[in-house]
C-alpha positions, 0 to 999 in steps of 0.5 A: 500500500505504501508503494502505491501511495508513494507512486501516486505522490510522485505522479501528482508532483510530476503533473504539478510540475508539468502544469506549472511549466505549461502556465509559465509565461515566456521570457521576454527577449531583451532589446539592445540599446547602444548609447553614444556619449561622444562629445566633440563640442561643448562637454556637458557634465550630465552626459555621464548621468544621461548614459547611466540613466539609460542603463538603469532604465533598461535594468529597472524595466527588464526590457533592454540591455544597454551598451555604453560607448564614448565613440561611434566605433560601433556605428557601422555595418562592417564586421568588427573583431574583438567581440565588438558589436556593429549596428546589426546587433542593436535595436535602438541608438541613443545620442547624448553628443556634441560637435562633429562626431568621428564617423566616415561615410560608411558609418553615416550611411549605416546609421541612416539605414539602421533607422530608415531601412531596418526600422530601428529606433533613434532617441536623442537626449538634450545635446543630440541636436547640437551635433553633426551640423556638417551632415544635413541628413542627420538633421533631417533624421533627428528633426532639427538643429540647436540654435542657441538657448536664449534663457539659459537654465531657467524655470521653463513653463511647459505645455504638453500638447499630446497627452496620449503619446506614451512618452508624455501621457504621464505629464499634466497639461502644464508644468515647470522644469528647471532646465536649459531649453534649446531653440531649434532651427531646421525644425518644422511641424510639417515633419515632426509631431510635437509632444510638448513646447514652451508656453511663450506667453510666460517667456521673456520674448526680448531675451538675447538670441531669440530667433524664432519669430513664431514663438514655437519652442518645441521641447519634445517631438517624435517622427517616423523616419522611413520604417523607423522611429525617432524621439528627441527631447531638449530635457537633460542639461543637468543632473537635477532634470535627468533625476526627476521621476517624470523625466526618467519616465518620459525617456523610458516610454520614449525608448519603449516607443522607439523599440516598437514595444508600444504604439503612439502617433507620430503623424505631423500636425499643426500647432494646437490652438491651446 
């Protein structure tokens, strides 16, 4: 009798194990994000913080692994030796860069193709539009170029235009952030979907170096670039801005969107009336 009970117990344990295995959720395959922090122009102390933030957000969410580089060596589709990774290994690239980056023509073509043809993601933080002025196709992909910061670092009044996009859905309709806000040129609402902008009614519009006569100072936008997705935000000049929970949430959701883990409209549209 004891033998029968032992046999039944063993059978029940085996069935329980099989049931547990059957109900187990499949493991999510972690994405790969390449973070570039090369600075060839003005060096921001917060560049290290920004790179570390993307690394931390990947760990916190369990959605991506981060590979940090201070050069553009990995931005290529050529095979690299020594266990180095090329763009074929990654799902998105994050730039926190300045100046004319050290990239040859193959590397430039590879980055554009990575997004446009391969359908991968590009995320630009703060200084990513203060980069590659001599490479117009880069500015076209990202959506604009830096054109001064008329108010320097100040308490910036922000209006959130799109509270349905995952990158900005957690923000209130309006908020204030102490940060350095970039004015953009070669930027047009015909080509990007603005998610948030400054409230120009609360700005000193006589400040030196204001060059936009339309008062349209975007602080975050998205765009489709061929098959891929692009996000940019001016937020992140200093550690205090990058350490804000709402800004970390914005970059988390922006990366998820760029990786095509979530959906959000990137259709360009005119500036809303309010």
